[in-house]
SETORMI-471876 format. One record per residue: x, y, z of N, C-alpha, C in turn; residue number from 1. Coordinates in nm, 2 decimals, decimal comma. Each point is the difference from the previous one (the first is absolute). Example, Ala and Ser with C-alpha at 12.3 -4.5 7.8 and 13.67 -1.06 7.14 Angstrom:
2
      npx      npy      npz     capx     capy     capz      cpx      cpy      cpz   num
     1,32    -0,57     0,78    -0,09     0,12     0,00     0,09     0,12     0,00     1
    -0,04     0,11    -0,07     0,09     0,11     0,00    -0,08     0,11     0,08     2
END
This chain:
199
      npx      npy      npz     capx     capy     capz      cpx      cpy      cpz   num
     0,97    -2,87   -14,06     0,06    -0,06     0,12     0,14     0,06     0,02     1
     0,02     0,04     0,12     0,13     0,06     0,03     0,11    -0,10     0,00     2
     0,12     0,03    -0,06     0,11    -0,09     0,00     0,07     0,00     0,14     3
     0,08    -0,11     0,02     0,07    -0,01     0,13     0,09     0,12     0,02     4
     0,06     0,05    -0,11     0,09     0,11     0,01    -0,07     0,13     0,04     5
    -0,12     0,02    -0,06    -0,08     0,12     0,03    -0,05    -0,01     0,14     6
    -0,04    -0,12     0,04    -0,05    -0,01     0,14     0,11     0,03     0,10     7
     0,12    -0,05    -0,03     0,11     0,02     0,09     0,03     0,15     0,01     8
     0,00     0,07    -0,11     0,02     0,14     0,00    -0,10     0,08     0,08     9
    -0,13    -0,05    -0,01    -0,11     0,07     0,07     0,03    -0,02     0,15    10
     0,04    -0,12     0,05     0,02    -0,02     0,14     0,12     0,08     0,05    11
     0,11     0,00    -0,08     0,11     0,07     0,04    -0,03     0,15     0,01    12
    -0,08     0,05    -0,09    -0,04     0,14     0,00    -0,08     0,03     0,13    13
    -0,09    -0,09     0,04    -0,08     0,02     0,12     0,09     0,00     0,12    14
     0,10    -0,08     0,00     0,09    -0,01     0,12     0,09     0,13     0,00    15
     0,04     0,05    -0,11     0,08     0,12    -0,01    -0,08     0,12     0,04    16
    -0,13     0,00    -0,03    -0,08     0,11     0,03    -0,02     0,01     0,15    17
     0,00    -0,11     0,07    -0,02     0,00     0,15     0,12     0,05     0,07    18
     0,00     0,13     0,04     0,12     0,07     0,05     0,04    -0,04     0,13    19
    -0,08    -0,08     0,08     0,04    -0,04     0,13     0,08    -0,13     0,01    20
     0,04    -0,05    -0,12     0,08    -0,12     0,00     0,11     0,02    -0,10    21
     0,11    -0,09     0,02     0,11     0,00    -0,10    -0,03    -0,11    -0,10    22
    -0,05     0,05    -0,12    -0,04    -0,10    -0,10     0,12    -0,07    -0,06    23
     0,12     0,04     0,02     0,11    -0,06    -0,06     0,03    -0,14     0,07    24
    -0,06    -0,02     0,12     0,02    -0,12     0,07    -0,11    -0,10    -0,01    25
    -0,10     0,03    -0,09    -0,11    -0,09    -0,02     0,00    -0,03    -0,15    26
     0,00    -0,13    -0,04    -0,01    -0,04    -0,14    -0,13    -0,07    -0,03    27
    -0,03     0,01    -0,13    -0,12    -0,07    -0,04     0,03    -0,09    -0,12    28
    -0,03    -0,13     0,00     0,02    -0,08    -0,11    -0,13    -0,05    -0,05    29
    -0,02    -0,02    -0,13    -0,12    -0,04    -0,05     0,02    -0,11    -0,10    30
    -0,08    -0,11     0,01     0,01    -0,11    -0,10    -0,14    -0,05    -0,03    31
    -0,04     0,01    -0,12    -0,14    -0,04    -0,04    -0,10     0,07     0,08    32
     0,02     0,13     0,03    -0,10     0,08     0,07     0,00    -0,02     0,15    33
     0,09    -0,09     0,06     0,01    -0,02     0,14     0,11     0,09     0,06    34
    -0,04     0,08     0,10     0,09     0,10     0,06     0,06    -0,05     0,12    35
     0,13     0,02     0,02     0,07    -0,03     0,12     0,07     0,12     0,04    36
    -0,03     0,05     0,13     0,07     0,11     0,05     0,10    -0,05     0,11    37
     0,12     0,05     0,00     0,10    -0,04     0,10     0,09     0,12     0,03    38
     0,05     0,00     0,12     0,09     0,11     0,03     0,01     0,02     0,15    39
     0,05     0,11     0,04     0,03     0,04     0,14    -0,05     0,14     0,03    40
    -0,07     0,01     0,11    -0,04     0,13     0,04     0,06     0,03     0,14    41
     0,02     0,13     0,03     0,07     0,04     0,12    -0,09     0,02     0,12    42
    -0,13     0,00    -0,03    -0,09     0,03     0,12    -0,13    -0,07    -0,03    43
    -0,08    -0,01     0,10    -0,14    -0,06    -0,01    -0,08     0,10    -0,09    44
     0,03     0,13     0,02    -0,08     0,10    -0,09     0,03    -0,02    -0,14    45
     0,13    -0,03    -0,04     0,03    -0,03    -0,14    -0,07    -0,12    -0,05    46
    -0,01    -0,10     0,09    -0,07    -0,13    -0,04    -0,14     0,03    -0,05    47
    -0,07     0,09     0,08    -0,14     0,03    -0,03    -0,01     0,09    -0,12    48
     0,10     0,09    -0,02     0,01     0,08    -0,12     0,01    -0,08    -0,12    49
     0,09    -0,11     0,00     0,01    -0,09    -0,11    -0,13    -0,07    -0,03    50
    -0,07    -0,04     0,10    -0,13    -0,07    -0,01    -0,10     0,09    -0,07    51
     0,00     0,13     0,05    -0,10     0,10    -0,06     0,04     0,02    -0,15    52
     0,13     0,01    -0,03     0,04     0,03    -0,13    -0,04    -0,11    -0,10    53
     0,01    -0,12     0,05    -0,04    -0,12    -0,09    -0,15    -0,02    -0,01    54
    -0,08     0,05     0,09    -0,14    -0,02     0,00    -0,07     0,03    -0,13    55
     0,04     0,11    -0,07    -0,07     0,02    -0,13     0,02    -0,11    -0,10    56
     0,11    -0,07     0,02     0,03    -0,11    -0,10    -0,07    -0,12     0,04    57
    -0,10    -0,04    -0,07    -0,10    -0,10     0,04     0,05    -0,14    -0,04    58
     0,12    -0,01    -0,06     0,04    -0,13    -0,05     0,10    -0,08     0,09    59
     0,01     0,04     0,12     0,08    -0,08     0,09    -0,07    -0,13     0,03    60
     0,07    -0,11    -0,04    -0,06    -0,13     0,00     0,02    -0,08     0,13    61
     0,11     0,03     0,07     0,04    -0,07     0,12     0,08     0,10     0,09    62
    -0,02    -0,02     0,13     0,07     0,08     0,10     0,07    -0,09     0,10    63
     0,13     0,01     0,02     0,07    -0,07     0,10     0,06     0,09     0,10    64
    -0,02    -0,02     0,13     0,06     0,08     0,10     0,07    -0,09     0,10    65
     0,11     0,05     0,04     0,09    -0,08     0,10     0,02     0,09     0,12    66
    -0,05    -0,05     0,11     0,02     0,07     0,13    -0,04     0,15     0,00    67
    -0,11     0,03    -0,06    -0,05     0,13    -0,01    -0,09     0,03     0,13    68
     0,03     0,11     0,07    -0,08     0,03     0,12    -0,12     0,07    -0,04    69
    -0,10    -0,01     0,08    -0,12     0,08    -0,01    -0,01     0,09     0,12    70
    -0,04     0,12    -0,01    -0,01     0,08     0,13    -0,13    -0,05     0,07    71
    -0,01     0,02     0,13     0,11     0,05     0,08     0,11    -0,11     0,03    72
     0,12     0,03    -0,03     0,11    -0,09     0,02     0,03    -0,01     0,15    73
     0,07    -0,11     0,03     0,04    -0,02     0,14     0,13     0,08     0,03    74
    -0,01     0,13     0,00     0,12     0,09     0,01     0,07    -0,02     0,14    75
    -0,07    -0,04     0,10     0,07    -0,02     0,13     0,11    -0,09    -0,01    76
    -0,01    -0,11    -0,09     0,11    -0,09    -0,02     0,13     0,07    -0,05    77
    -0,03     0,09    -0,10     0,11     0,07    -0,07     0,06     0,10     0,10    78
    -0,08     0,07     0,07     0,05     0,10     0,10     0,08    -0,07     0,10    79
    -0,04    -0,12     0,05     0,07    -0,07     0,10     0,14    -0,05    -0,06    80
     0,00    -0,04    -0,13     0,12    -0,05    -0,06     0,10     0,12    -0,02    81
    -0,05     0,11    -0,04     0,09     0,12    -0,02     0,05     0,06     0,13    82
    -0,07    -0,03     0,11     0,05     0,05     0,13     0,11    -0,09     0,07    83
     0,04    -0,11    -0,07     0,10    -0,09     0,06     0,14     0,05    -0,04    84
     0,09    -0,06     0,07     0,14     0,03    -0,03     0,03    -0,07    -0,13    85
     0,11     0,05    -0,08     0,03    -0,07    -0,12     0,03    -0,15     0,01    86
     0,06    -0,04     0,10     0,03    -0,14     0,02    -0,13    -0,08     0,02    87
    -0,09     0,05     0,07    -0,13    -0,07     0,02    -0,08     0,00    -0,13    88
     0,00     0,11    -0,07    -0,06     0,01    -0,13     0,05    -0,12    -0,09    89
     0,13    -0,01    -0,01     0,07    -0,10    -0,08    -0,05    -0,14     0,04    90
     0,00    -0,03     0,13    -0,04    -0,13     0,05    -0,15    -0,03    -0,04    91
    -0,08     0,10    -0,01    -0,14    -0,03    -0,03    -0,04    -0,01    -0,15    92
     0,10     0,02    -0,08    -0,02    -0,02    -0,15     0,01    -0,15    -0,03    93
    -0,07    -0,04    -0,11     0,01    -0,14    -0,04     0,15    -0,04    -0,03    94
     0,03    -0,12     0,01     0,13    -0,06    -0,02     0,06     0,04    -0,13    95
    -0,08     0,00    -0,11     0,05     0,03    -0,13     0,05     0,14    -0,01    96
    -0,07     0,09     0,07     0,05     0,14     0,00     0,12     0,02     0,09    97
     0,00    -0,06     0,11     0,12     0,00     0,09     0,12    -0,05    -0,08    98
    -0,01    -0,10    -0,08     0,11    -0,06    -0,07     0,05     0,10    -0,11    99
    -0,10     0,07    -0,06     0,04     0,10    -0,10     0,07     0,12     0,06   100
    -0,04     0,04     0,12     0,07     0,11     0,07     0,14    -0,05     0,05   101
     0,01    -0,12     0,04     0,13    -0,05     0,05     0,11    -0,01    -0,11   102
    -0,04    -0,01    -0,12     0,10    -0,01    -0,11     0,07     0,13    -0,02   103
    -0,07     0,11     0,03     0,06     0,13    -0,01     0,02     0,04    -0,15   104
    -0,04    -0,08    -0,09     0,01     0,03    -0,14    -0,10     0,10    -0,05   105
    -0,01     0,01    -0,13    -0,10     0,09    -0,07    -0,14    -0,03     0,04   106
    -0,04    -0,13     0,01    -0,13    -0,04     0,04    -0,04     0,05     0,14   107
     0,10    -0,02     0,09    -0,02     0,05     0,14    -0,02     0,15     0,01   108
     0,09     0,07    -0,07    -0,01     0,15     0,00    -0,13     0,05    -0,06   109
    -0,04    -0,07    -0,11    -0,13     0,04    -0,06    -0,12    -0,02     0,09   110
     0,01    -0,11     0,08    -0,11    -0,03     0,09     0,00     0,10     0,11   111
     0,11     0,04     0,06     0,01     0,10     0,10    -0,06     0,13    -0,05   112
     0,05     0,04    -0,12    -0,05     0,13    -0,06    -0,15    -0,01    -0,02   113
    -0,05    -0,11    -0,05    -0,15    -0,01    -0,02    -0,08     0,01     0,13   114
     0,05    -0,07     0,11    -0,07     0,00     0,13     0,01     0,15     0,06   115
     0,12     0,06    -0,02     0,01     0,13     0,06    -0,09     0,10    -0,08   116
    -0,01    -0,01    -0,13    -0,09     0,08    -0,08    -0,14    -0,02     0,05   117
    -0,05    -0,12     0,01    -0,13    -0,03     0,04    -0,03     0,07     0,14   118
     0,09    -0,02     0,09    -0,02     0,05     0,14     0,01     0,15     0,01   119
     0,09     0,06    -0,07     0,03     0,15     0,02    -0,02     0,08    -0,12   120
     0,01    -0,05    -0,12     0,00     0,08    -0,12    -0,13     0,00    -0,08   121
    -0,08    -0,09     0,03    -0,13    -0,01    -0,08    -0,12     0,04     0,09   122
    -0,11     0,02    -0,06    -0,12     0,03     0,08    -0,09    -0,12     0,03   123
     0,06    -0,12    -0,01    -0,08    -0,12     0,01    -0,08     0,00     0,13   124
     0,07     0,02     0,12    -0,07    -0,02     0,13    -0,11     0,11     0,02   125
     0,04     0,12    -0,05    -0,10     0,11     0,02    -0,12    -0,03    -0,10   126
     0,03    -0,05    -0,12    -0,11    -0,03    -0,09    -0,09    -0,11     0,06   127
     0,06    -0,10     0,06    -0,08    -0,10     0,06    -0,09     0,05     0,11   128
     0,06     0,09     0,08    -0,08     0,06     0,11    -0,12     0,08    -0,04   129
     0,01     0,07    -0,12    -0,10     0,08    -0,05    -0,10    -0,07    -0,09   130
     0,04    -0,12    -0,05    -0,09    -0,07    -0,10    -0,12    -0,05     0,07   131
    -0,11     0,01    -0,08    -0,13    -0,06     0,05    -0,01    -0,14    -0,05   132
    -0,07    -0,08     0,07    -0,02    -0,14    -0,04    -0,08    -0,01    -0,13   133
     0,02    -0,10    -0,07    -0,07    -0,03    -0,12    -0,13    -0,08     0,03   134
    -0,12     0,05    -0,03    -0,12    -0,07     0,04    -0,01    -0,14    -0,07   135
    -0,06    -0,09     0,07    -0,02    -0,13    -0,06    -0,07     0,00    -0,13   136
    -0,10     0,09    -0,02    -0,07     0,01    -0,12     0,09     0,04    -0,12   137
     0,10     0,08     0,03     0,10     0,04    -0,10     0,08    -0,12    -0,04   138
     0,05    -0,07     0,10     0,08    -0,12    -0,03    -0,08    -0,10    -0,08   139
    -0,13    -0,02     0,03    -0,09    -0,09    -0,07    -0,02     0,04    -0,14   140
     0,02     0,12    -0,04    -0,03     0,05    -0,13     0,12    -0,02    -0,10   141
     0,11    -0,05     0,05     0,12    -0,02    -0,09    -0,05    -0,09    -0,11   142
     0,03     0,05    -0,12    -0,05    -0,07    -0,12     0,10    -0,09    -0,07   143
     0,11    -0,04     0,06     0,09    -0,09    -0,07     0,05    -0,10     0,10   144
     0,05    -0,12    -0,04     0,05    -0,10     0,09     0,11     0,06     0,09   145
     0,00    -0,04     0,12     0,10     0,06     0,10     0,08    -0,12     0,06   146
     0,13     0,01     0,00     0,09    -0,09     0,08     0,06     0,09     0,11   147
    -0,03    -0,05     0,13     0,05     0,07     0,11     0,10    -0,10     0,08   148
     0,13     0,04     0,00     0,10    -0,09     0,06     0,06     0,07     0,13   149
    -0,01    -0,07     0,11     0,05     0,05     0,13     0,08    -0,10     0,07   150
     0,09     0,05     0,08     0,09    -0,09     0,08    -0,07    -0,05     0,13   151
     0,03    -0,12     0,04    -0,06    -0,06     0,11     0,04     0,07     0,13   152
     0,11     0,07     0,00     0,05     0,07     0,12    -0,02     0,15    -0,01   153
    -0,07     0,05    -0,10    -0,01     0,14    -0,03    -0,11     0,06     0,08   154
     0,02     0,13     0,04    -0,11     0,07     0,07    -0,11     0,04    -0,10   155
     0,03    -0,01    -0,13    -0,10     0,03    -0,10    -0,09    -0,12    -0,03   156
     0,03    -0,11     0,06    -0,07    -0,13    -0,03    -0,15     0,01     0,01   157
    -0,06     0,07     0,10    -0,15     0,02     0,00    -0,06     0,07    -0,12   158
     0,08     0,08    -0,07    -0,04     0,07    -0,12    -0,03    -0,10    -0,11   159
     0,09    -0,10    -0,01    -0,03    -0,10    -0,10    -0,13    -0,08     0,02   160
    -0,02    -0,03     0,13    -0,12    -0,07     0,03    -0,13     0,09    -0,02   161
     0,02     0,13     0,03    -0,12     0,09    -0,03    -0,02     0,01    -0,15   162
     0,10     0,01    -0,08    -0,02     0,00    -0,15    -0,06    -0,12    -0,05   163
     0,04    -0,12     0,06    -0,06    -0,13    -0,05    -0,15     0,00     0,04   164
    -0,03     0,06     0,11    -0,15     0,00     0,04    -0,08     0,10    -0,08   165
     0,06     0,11    -0,04    -0,08     0,11    -0,06     0,00     0,00    -0,15   166
     0,11    -0,04    -0,06     0,02     0,01    -0,15    -0,05    -0,13    -0,06   167
    -0,10     0,01    -0,09    -0,05    -0,13    -0,06     0,11    -0,06    -0,08   168
     0,02    -0,13     0,02     0,10    -0,08    -0,08     0,15     0,03     0,04   169
     0,02     0,07     0,11     0,14     0,03     0,04     0,07    -0,13     0,02   170
     0,12    -0,01    -0,05     0,09    -0,12     0,03     0,10     0,05     0,11   171
    -0,02    -0,05     0,12     0,08     0,04     0,11     0,11    -0,11     0,03   172
     0,12     0,04     0,01     0,11    -0,09     0,02     0,09     0,05     0,11   173
     0,03    -0,09     0,10     0,09     0,03     0,10     0,13    -0,08    -0,01   174
     0,11     0,07     0,00     0,13    -0,06    -0,02     0,09     0,01     0,13   175
     0,09    -0,09     0,02     0,08     0,01     0,12     0,08     0,13     0,00   176
    -0,01     0,08     0,11     0,08     0,12     0,00    -0,08     0,11     0,06   177
     0,06     0,12     0,00    -0,06     0,12     0,05    -0,03     0,10    -0,12   178
     0,04     0,12     0,03    -0,03     0,11    -0,10     0,10     0,01    -0,11   179
     0,10    -0,09    -0,01     0,10     0,01    -0,10     0,00    -0,13    -0,08   180
    -0,12    -0,04    -0,06    -0,01    -0,12    -0,07     0,09    -0,01    -0,12   181
     0,03     0,10    -0,08     0,09    -0,01    -0,11     0,14    -0,05     0,04   182
     0,04     0,02     0,13     0,12    -0,05     0,05    -0,01    -0,13     0,07   183
    -0,12    -0,02     0,07    -0,02    -0,11     0,09    -0,05    -0,12    -0,08   184
    -0,08     0,02    -0,10    -0,06    -0,12    -0,08     0,00     0,04    -0,14   185
     0,12     0,02    -0,06     0,01     0,06    -0,14    -0,05    -0,10    -0,10   186
     0,03    -0,13     0,01    -0,04    -0,09    -0,11    -0,15    -0,03     0,01   187
    -0,05    -0,02     0,12    -0,15    -0,02     0,01    -0,08     0,12    -0,04   188
     0,05     0,12     0,04    -0,07     0,13    -0,04     0,01     0,01    -0,16   189
     0,11    -0,02    -0,05     0,02     0,02    -0,15    -0,09    -0,10    -0,08   190
    -0,01    -0,12     0,05    -0,08    -0,10    -0,06    -0,15     0,03     0,00   191
    -0,05     0,05     0,12    -0,14     0,03     0,02    -0,03     0,12    -0,09   192
     0,08     0,10     0,00    -0,03     0,12    -0,09     0,00    -0,03    -0,14   193
     0,10    -0,08    -0,05     0,01    -0,04    -0,14    -0,13    -0,08    -0,04   194
    -0,04    -0,10     0,08    -0,12    -0,08    -0,03    -0,12     0,09     0,00   195
    -0,01     0,09     0,09    -0,12     0,09     0,00    -0,01     0,09    -0,12   196
     0,11     0,07    -0,03     0,01     0,09    -0,10    -0,01    -0,06    -0,14   197
     0,05    -0,12    -0,01     0,00    -0,07    -0,13    -0,14    -0,07    -0,02   198
    -0,08    -0,02     0,11    -0,12    -0,07    -0,01    -0,10     0,07    -0,08   199
END
């Protein structure tokens, strides 16, 4: 039987081998054979590369996703948002984000840099435009428990409902907020993730 340390090394090696993603931003923790992957990817393409890299590892026991889009995404909303004046863009952001920007501190600067990178420095929107939809049969074949968390005001909300309908045993949760649940509902989100991953 493979030890937790050996399993973790195998997963990290798979992530490093996948050249289309930055493996330094994805971590793997293992406890009693249970694998948890966490991290940040710069594009939708990197998200799928991480998924492909982890597929050979058959010991993933649980999968939790928060506000993950499935193609075809509703890009017309994002195009419309990006076509607005900066003031109008700011007004359309959730209150918690507007407050972070208004402080002008480090958190506000980081948020602006992140939004600017997503809009102009990453391949996210082009990746979404090119991505094919995932067939229902593929979703139905997911072999581990799935937690799908989406905001009640998010344009990705229908994805959560689709996952709940297609993935056997999917736990679908909707929290108050939009696409920025870690900022909009941090305690509720943290509690749900902890309960699911510890279960």
